[in-house]
N, C-alpha and C positions, 0 to 999 in steps of 0.2 A: 466904344467898340466900333470899328470900321467894318462895313459890310459892302463890298463891291458888287456891282450888278452882275459881273462875271469874273471869275478868277481862273483863267486858263493856266496860270503857273501852278496852281494846286493840282490840276489834272495832269499836267506834264510831269510833275514830280513823281507820279506813280508809274509812268511808262517811259521815262527818259531813256533808259538803257536799250529797251526794245526798239524805240524809234530811231535812235542813233545807229544801232546795228543795221536796221532796215535801210536807212539812207546810205550808210557806208556800202552796203551791198550793191546799191545802184551805181555808185561811183566806181566800185571795183569792176562791175560789168561793163560800164561805159555805154549802156543802152538807156538813153534818156527819153526816147519817143516811142510810145506804143510797144513797150517791152512786156516781160512776163508779169510784172506787178499790175499793170493796167488790165491785162487779160484775166488775171486771177481775181482782181477787184471786181471786174464786170461779172464774172461767174458767181462770186459770192453775193453781190448785190442782187442779181437776178434770183438766186436761191432764197435770199431773205424775203424778197417781195413776192415770191411764188409765181414768177413769170419766166419764159424761156430766154428773153433777150434783155441785155443791158449794154449801153454804149457810153463810155466815158468821154466827157467833154471838158472844155476849158473853164466853164462856169455854169451856175444855175441859170443865169440870163441866157447863155447860149443854148442851154437845154430847151428853154421856152422858144427861142428864136428858131432853132432847127426843127423843133416839133411842129411849129406853125407852118414853116416852109414845107415840111414833109406832107402835111394834109392839104397843101395847095393854097394857103392864104397869101394874098399879095395885093397889089394896087387895085382899087375898086371893090375890095371885099371888106367884110366886117367880122369881128370876133366878139362874142359876148363874154364879159367877165364882170368883176365887181370893182367898185371905186375905193373900197377900203382894203388895201393891200400894199405891199412894197411896189415901188415904181416899175420895177422890171417887168411885172406882169403885163402892164399896158404898153410899156416902152418897147417890148419885143414886137408887139402888134404893129405899132406905128413905124418901127424901123423896117418892116417889110412892105410899107406903103398901105397897110390896111387901117381900118378905123375901129377903135374900141367902142362897143355899145355896152353901157353899164346897166347892171341890175343891182338893186339894193340887197343888203345882207339881212339875215335873220338875227334877232337880237340876243340869242342865247350863246351861240358859238361863233358869231361874227363871220359866218361863211355865206355863200350864195343862197338866197332864199328861193327855194323851188317854186313857191307860189308866184313870186314876182317874175321869175324866169318864164313860167307858163303864160302869165299875162302878157309879157313882152312879145313872145313869139306868136301868141294867138291874136292879140289886138293890134300890134304895131308892125306886123310883118305879113307878107302874102306868100303862101306856099304854092309854087308851081310844080305839081307832082310829076307831070310828064317830063319836065326838064330837071326835076329833082333839085330845085333851087328855092331857097327861102330868102325873100327880098325884104330888107328893112325899108319901110315906106318913106320915112323922113329923109334918109340919106341916099336912098336908091342903091345901096350897096347889098351885095349878096352875103348872107351869113355863112361863114365857112367852118366855124368851130365854136365850142363852148369851153371856157377855161375857168372851172371852179378852183378856189384856193383853199387849201387845208391850213387855215390860219392858226398860228400859235402852237401847232402841234397836235391838232385833232382833225379827223376827216369831216369834210362837208357832208351834207345829206345826199349821198351819192345814189342811193336807190331811186329817189324821186328824180334827181337830175338826169340820170341815165335813161329812165323811162321817157322823159320829155325829149331827150336827144334822139332816141330811137324813133319817136313819133315823126320827127322831121329829118331823119337820116343824117344827123350831124355828128361828126367826130367829137369826142371829149378828150381834152388834154388836161390832166390833173397837174396843177401847180402845187406840188408836194414838197417844195423846197424847204419848208419848216417841219416836215412830218415823216422823215425816214424812221420806220419802225412803228408808226401809229397804225391802228387797225380799226376797221368797222366789222364787227362780228368776227368772221373768219377770213376777211380779205384785208390785205395790207394797202396802205396809201401808195398810190402809183400804179397799182395792179388792176384797178377797176375800170378805168377809161381805156381809150385806144393807146394813149401814151401817158407816161408819168414822168415828171421832171423833178430832179433833186439838186440841191446846192450843197457844196462842201466848204462854204465860207467858214473861216475859223470859229465864228461864234455859234455855228449850228451844233446840234446835239452830236453829230458826227462831222467835225470840222477838220480841215487839213491845215497845212502850214502856208496857205495862200488860197488862191481861187481854185475851184474845181466843180464839176457838175456831172450829172448822169441822167440818161433817159432810159426808162424801162418800158417794155411792151410785150404783149402777147401776140402781136401782129407781125408776122415775119416780113411782110412787104414794107411796112413802115419802118421796122428796125433796119432793114437793108438801106432804105433811103437815108436814115439818120447817119449810118456808117459812111455812106457815100458823101453826104453833105459835109461831114466833119473834116474830110481830107481832100478839099478842093474838087469834089466830084470825080475823083480819079479812081478808075478801075478798068483794066490793070494799070500798072505804073506808067505815068506820062500819057495816059489816054483818058479823056474827060468827056463823059456823056452829058453832064450837067455842070453848071457853075456852082461850086460849093463854097465852103469857108475853110479857114484854118482854125479848128477848135478841137483840140485833143487833150484829154486828161494827161497831165504831166506824169512821167514815170516816178519821179520823186514823191509827188503828191500821192500817187497810188500806193507807194510803199508805206507812207505815213498812215494813210487811211486804212490799209489792211491791218496794221497793228491796232488802230483804234476801234475798228469794226468788231474785234473780239471783245471789247468792253461795252459796246453800245447798249446791249440789253441791261447790263448792270447799271450803267449811267441813267438810262431811261427809268428804270425802277427807282433809282435814287431821286429823280425829279418827281416821280409820282408820290414817293414817300414824303418829300418835302411839301408837296401841294397839300397832302392830308394834314401835315403838321400846321401849315398855315391856316387851313380851314378850322382846325380845333382851336388854334390861338385866337383867330378872329371871333369865333363863337364865344370863347371864354372871356374875351374883352368886351363883349356886348356890342360889337360893331356890325353885326349882320344886317341890321336895318339901315346902317349908314353907308356901308361899302358893299357893292355888288361883287361877289366872288365868282371865279371862273366856273362855268357849268360844263359838265361832261355830257354830251348828247347821248341819247339811248343807243346802246350797242357799240359805243366807241371805247377804244383804249387810247387815252390821251398820253402823249409823251412830254407835254409841258415844255416845249421849246421856249415859251415865255409863260410866266404866271402874271396874268393881266387882270387887275381889278378895275372897276368903274367907280368913280367917287366924286363927290362934290368938292369944289375948290381944288381941283386937281393940280393946277400950276402952283398954288400956294403950298399945298402938301408936298409937292416935289421939291420946292425950294427949302422947306423945313427939314425934310429928310436929308437933303444934300448938306445942309448946315450941321447935321448930326452924323455925317460920315456914312450915309446910306445911299448907295447908287441906285438909280432908277432910270427909266427911259420911256419915251412916248412912241408907241407903234400903233398908229401913225398920226401926226398932228394935223395934217391937211389931206382930206380925201382927194383922189385923183381928179374928180370932176371939177375941183376948185383950183387945180394947179394951173399956173400961168401958161404952160406949154400946151395945155388941153383946152384952152378957152375957146378955140375954134370949133370944138365939138357941139357947142350950143347949149350946154346944160347950165341951168341957173344955180346960184350958190345954195338955194334951198332945196335943190333936187336931192333925192336919196337921204331922207331925214335920219334914218338909222345909222348910216355911215357918218353923217355929221355929228350925231349924238355920241357915237363911239369915239370919234376923233377928239371931242371936247372933254371926255371923261376918262379915257383909258390910261392906265399907268402900269408899267411893267416893274415888278419887284424881283429881287434876286431869287433864282430857283435852281442854280447849278447843283449837281449831285453832291459836291463836296461841302455844301452849306451845312452848318451845324444847327441842331435844335436851339442852342443858345442864341445864335445869330437870328434865326427866324423869330423867336420870341422877342428879341430886342427890336426887330423891325416893327412888329405888331404893337409893342408897347409904345414906341414912338408915334405910330399912327394914332393910337388911342389918345396919347397926350395931345396931339394936334387937334383932335375933334372934341376934347373934353370941354 
């Protein structure tokens, strides 16, 4: 039995006619840039997240980049984030000329540890209250924002992070690129900070037919800045108050995403159902003491963008599963503080031990909504066979 890590063809088979009709409608209209599909997709995403503003962009990476630009991050500044995340989180910071300052993750959900965040800001920074500036002593940079990451599809510990941010008057930009539809109690991912960033990369729970992104916000001023930045800083036409970018959600992508948005809750429920089946299968196979299963943090509704276990002999297990037709992946094999391009930040290889441990042990298993119970049981049986 072959079990791919992700089977987008199975998903597409259920919505093919609707997607093709939507795309044909764009070609019939010949409105390819910021047309009615983008406008409606923005309104529907804002409604889903419970915020008044949503701005469609060319990618999740651009969502992060423009959000950082909107809060004033630039050369000589610093932004606090985690080293265990996709590269774009820190890459966007550096591409604005700012410096990533890393905080280690908490071990249960792999998101920013509020305790470590508080220690960093209290012990390694100086807060100039009259100037409303928080200076990172080691680098001499001014901390401009905090970027927690909702990794694998569940929210970081936002109550604590937001309380710390308020103490130092810092904006919070949620990297929610893996978490559209995830909730903490009654608040959706992306709606809790000043800005929330989403990606519509094809493998996401809500994936397009190419790149796409979105920023959501409850802050009218910041939302206006994002809209200005995505279109060369132009308002009105051919008049430019700032230097912006060319980063607009494509009308065809918006048409595809609008069709798929109607299925998002059903697909997320399917992923949660499959996560429960995995847990039962692992318990039934007696693997709970060998394999660390995903934890759902208190108050969270996890959407399981990835189903990530932590396990001994991870690389050997992955090769074994591949030989038996089971797809897996490692998110992520090398933390950012150990990446060659960030060597100049001055972190040692042993810095951030929890991120290092996660990188050495984490393995993503298939979790897409169309996965069958038979496939899930097959995956767990093979894992049990490996550890027998």
